[in-house]
C-alpha atoms as one frame of an Amber mdcrd trajectory, in Angstrom:
protein
  24.740   3.493  -6.272  21.620   1.390  -5.690  22.125  -2.095  -4.294  19.250
  -4.423  -5.177  18.738  -7.958  -3.898  16.351 -10.171  -5.885  14.931 -13.093
  -3.903  13.037 -15.622  -6.028  13.129 -19.424  -5.901  12.626 -19.570  -9.679
  16.010 -18.954 -11.270  14.555 -17.844 -14.595  12.261 -15.302 -12.909  15.192
 -13.837 -11.000  17.325 -13.543 -14.120  14.504 -11.898 -16.097  13.936  -9.331
 -13.350  17.664  -8.553 -13.247  17.701  -7.970 -17.031  14.678  -5.660 -16.762
  16.308  -3.651 -13.993  19.575  -3.329 -15.914  17.776  -2.264 -19.076  15.133
   0.081 -17.746  16.475   1.594 -14.501  19.176   4.218 -15.213  22.143   4.993
 -12.996  24.722   2.956 -11.126  23.380  -0.188  -9.540  24.606  -3.468  -8.159
  22.240  -6.425  -8.354  22.459  -9.781  -6.591  20.097 -12.731  -7.068  19.336
 -15.399  -4.499  17.154 -18.430  -5.164  17.242 -19.517  -1.524  15.572 -17.398
   1.169  17.932 -18.661   3.873  20.908 -17.568   1.758  19.214 -14.237   1.084
  18.891 -13.578   4.827  22.685 -13.758   5.078  23.049 -11.453   2.070  21.080
  -8.788   3.928  24.059  -8.501   6.262  26.924  -9.000   3.777  25.580  -7.340
   0.616  23.537  -4.707   2.516  20.937  -3.908  -0.178  18.906  -0.724  -0.063
  16.108  -2.483  -1.980  14.896  -6.090  -1.815  12.646  -7.420  -4.581  10.984
 -10.333  -2.881   8.895 -13.147  -4.318   5.944 -14.048  -2.110   5.325 -17.657
  -3.133   8.441 -19.650  -2.210   8.570 -23.186  -0.745   9.824 -23.588   2.794
   9.969 -19.868   3.560   7.605 -17.501   1.767   8.251 -13.798   1.351   6.346
 -12.834   4.488   8.267 -15.375   6.601  11.478 -13.968   5.119  10.600 -10.443
   6.222   9.628 -11.699   9.664  13.040 -13.325  10.098  15.123 -10.422   8.793
  17.334  -9.067  11.565  17.848  -5.681   9.913  15.191  -3.405   8.456  17.335
  -0.784   6.746  16.012  -1.536   3.251  12.912  -1.023   1.151  10.962  -4.023
  -0.105   8.962  -4.545  -3.286   6.998  -7.784  -3.309   6.655  -9.728  -6.562
   3.780 -12.157  -6.961   1.383 -13.905  -9.259  -2.208 -12.818  -8.607  -3.157
 -13.431  -4.974  -6.060 -11.170  -4.090  -5.905 -11.598  -0.306  -2.114 -11.108
  -0.076  -2.207  -8.079  -2.382  -4.969  -6.514  -0.304  -2.891  -7.006   2.847
   0.159  -5.463   1.143  -1.771  -2.408  -0.057  -3.307  -1.909   3.399   0.240
  -1.869   4.767   1.460   0.873   2.364   4.022  -1.435   0.759   4.877  -1.845
  -2.922   4.206  -4.929  -5.039   4.531  -6.004  -8.669   2.360  -8.569 -10.412
   4.004 -11.270 -12.504   4.596 -11.081 -15.413   6.116  -7.759 -14.442   4.979
  -4.671 -16.319   7.841  -2.337 -17.267   5.992   0.862 -16.317   5.015  -0.560
 -12.916   8.611  -1.656 -12.346   9.973   1.789 -13.179   7.443   3.513 -10.922
   8.124   1.222  -7.968  11.923   1.482  -8.193  11.757   5.233  -8.794   9.759
   5.658  -5.592  12.635   3.970  -3.774  15.211   6.174  -5.534  13.322   9.356
  -4.614  13.202   8.269  -0.968  16.958   7.686  -0.966  17.761  10.961  -2.727
  15.529  13.095  -0.528  16.746  11.473   2.668  13.194  10.431   3.558  14.060
   6.745   3.797  12.850   5.260   7.060  12.524   1.819   8.539   9.792  -0.267
   6.971   9.502  -2.393  10.084   6.185  -0.831  11.224   4.734  -1.413   7.739
   5.954  -5.001   7.571   4.747  -5.649  11.128   1.324  -4.391  10.062   1.433
  -6.604   6.962   2.176  -9.658   9.087  -0.671  -8.673  11.431  -3.078  -8.295
   8.495  -2.119 -11.662   7.015  -2.943 -13.349  10.312  -6.521 -12.057  10.211
  -9.232 -14.462   9.087 -11.063 -11.677   7.269  -9.905  -8.485   5.568 -12.530
  -6.537   7.537 -10.048  -6.729  10.427  -7.131  -5.307   8.427  -5.469  -2.151
   9.733  -4.648   0.589   7.251  -1.090   1.952   7.454  -0.768   5.662   6.738
   2.791   6.830   6.235   3.286  10.558   6.860   6.111  12.968   7.661   5.197
  12.481  11.315   5.601   8.705  11.144   3.428   5.662  10.456  -0.105   5.502
  11.857  -2.366   2.441  11.891  -6.151   2.722  11.754  -9.154   0.472  11.573
 -11.152   1.451   8.444 -14.327   1.884  10.492 -12.661   4.736  12.396 -12.149
   6.716   9.197 -15.030   9.127   8.590 -13.996  10.791   5.351 -11.186  11.138
   2.814 -10.736  14.376   0.910  -8.633  14.837  -2.234  -6.065  17.629  -2.345
  -4.086  17.424  -5.583  -1.823  14.357  -5.196  -2.475  14.236  -1.456  -5.345
  12.813   0.596  -6.645  14.239   3.857  -8.112  11.760   6.345 -10.765  12.696
   8.907 -11.227  10.332  11.861 -13.936   9.673  14.413 -11.715  11.126  17.166
 -11.520  14.436  15.212  -7.881  13.823  14.266  -6.776  14.527  10.682  -3.800
  13.309   8.659  -2.445  14.214   5.230  -0.891  11.419   3.156   0.990  11.755
  -0.140  -1.200   9.389  -2.141  -4.151  10.135  -4.381  -7.772   9.620  -3.397
  -8.115   7.151  -6.278  -5.515   4.876  -4.702  -7.448   4.792  -1.443 -10.748
   4.308  -3.236  -9.359   1.074  -4.693  -7.998  -0.064  -1.325 -11.172   0.698
   0.667 -13.694  -0.455  -1.933 -14.738  -3.484   0.161 -14.910  -1.565   3.428
 -18.184   0.359   3.084 -16.718   3.455   1.480 -18.547   5.503  -1.173 -17.012
   7.834  -3.756 -19.682  10.529  -3.593 -17.749  13.271  -5.367 -14.463  13.651
  -7.234 -13.034  15.133  -4.034 -14.647  12.929  -1.384 -14.679   9.302  -0.275
 -17.114   8.727   2.597 -17.509   5.903   5.103 -21.167   4.788   4.947 -21.116
   4.023   8.667 -20.685   7.710   9.500 -23.510   9.080   7.311 -26.543  10.159
   9.332 -28.577  12.067   6.727 -28.902  12.769   3.002 -31.036  15.802   2.145
 -33.021  16.311  -1.066 -30.215  18.357  -2.554 -27.913  15.379  -2.207 -25.803
  16.754   0.630 -24.515  14.230   3.175 -24.483  15.019   6.863 -21.840  13.054
   8.752 -21.757  12.278  12.454 -18.753  14.610  12.858 -21.049  17.511  11.791
 -19.443  17.868   8.346 -21.650  18.363   5.277 -20.394  16.809   2.031 -21.790
  17.522  -1.452 -22.713  14.655  -3.746 -21.922  14.977  -7.446 -24.902  15.128
  -9.832 -24.082  11.831 -11.477 -23.919  10.043  -8.106 -26.963  11.714  -6.505
 -29.593   9.136  -7.540 -27.373   6.239  -6.491 -26.614   7.763  -3.088 -30.262
   8.598  -2.386 -31.287   5.057  -3.333 -28.636   3.581  -1.049 -29.643   5.766
   1.889 -33.350   5.004   1.468 -32.617   1.280   1.626 -30.847   1.331   4.981
């Protein structure tokens, strides 16, 4: 049994989301809708949802304020929002799920299924560190100060993007290399992180590598990058000219 709480100040939006969940998400589920964030805070304790689908833009108390005031953190959250580039960037940096309105059915299924898998495999853990990081990121005046949350089997780790030297693809996993020589493996694809780090001086130099420009010290004529951690990274043929041009301009 999945217990889902929908929090959205627009009654029609809440009803539509409930219909979509009932129609497209199989299995037993119990769904409650609240159009008032203050009421929804009480429902966290009485209804005890395992998943909260939370609208961001609400008068009086927005979705982030709601999460900040929640007394319990034993649930997953999926944010729902109209396009808000800065908020979405902060959410993605914090390893949290979101859905854009109008909600796409495939995206909805994928997001809810991720929650179901976590519950079934007993990997569910408190999202408080992720939400705390989201709140921290939203308080920053510029996204260059965002911290990237990396959720692993060992726990949640927070890093400044400039401390990341290199990301390496490994099937559906990504291996992170850091300036302090530490490494982490995260169960997300390199493509996902390429999208997240696009505005943070990262270059996709090869299908298997995403490199932080700030840690490149040399590009040889063969198109091999030397990084300041002594690693040597090949550049794909189609990216070689672009990378050489970039390096010659700095």
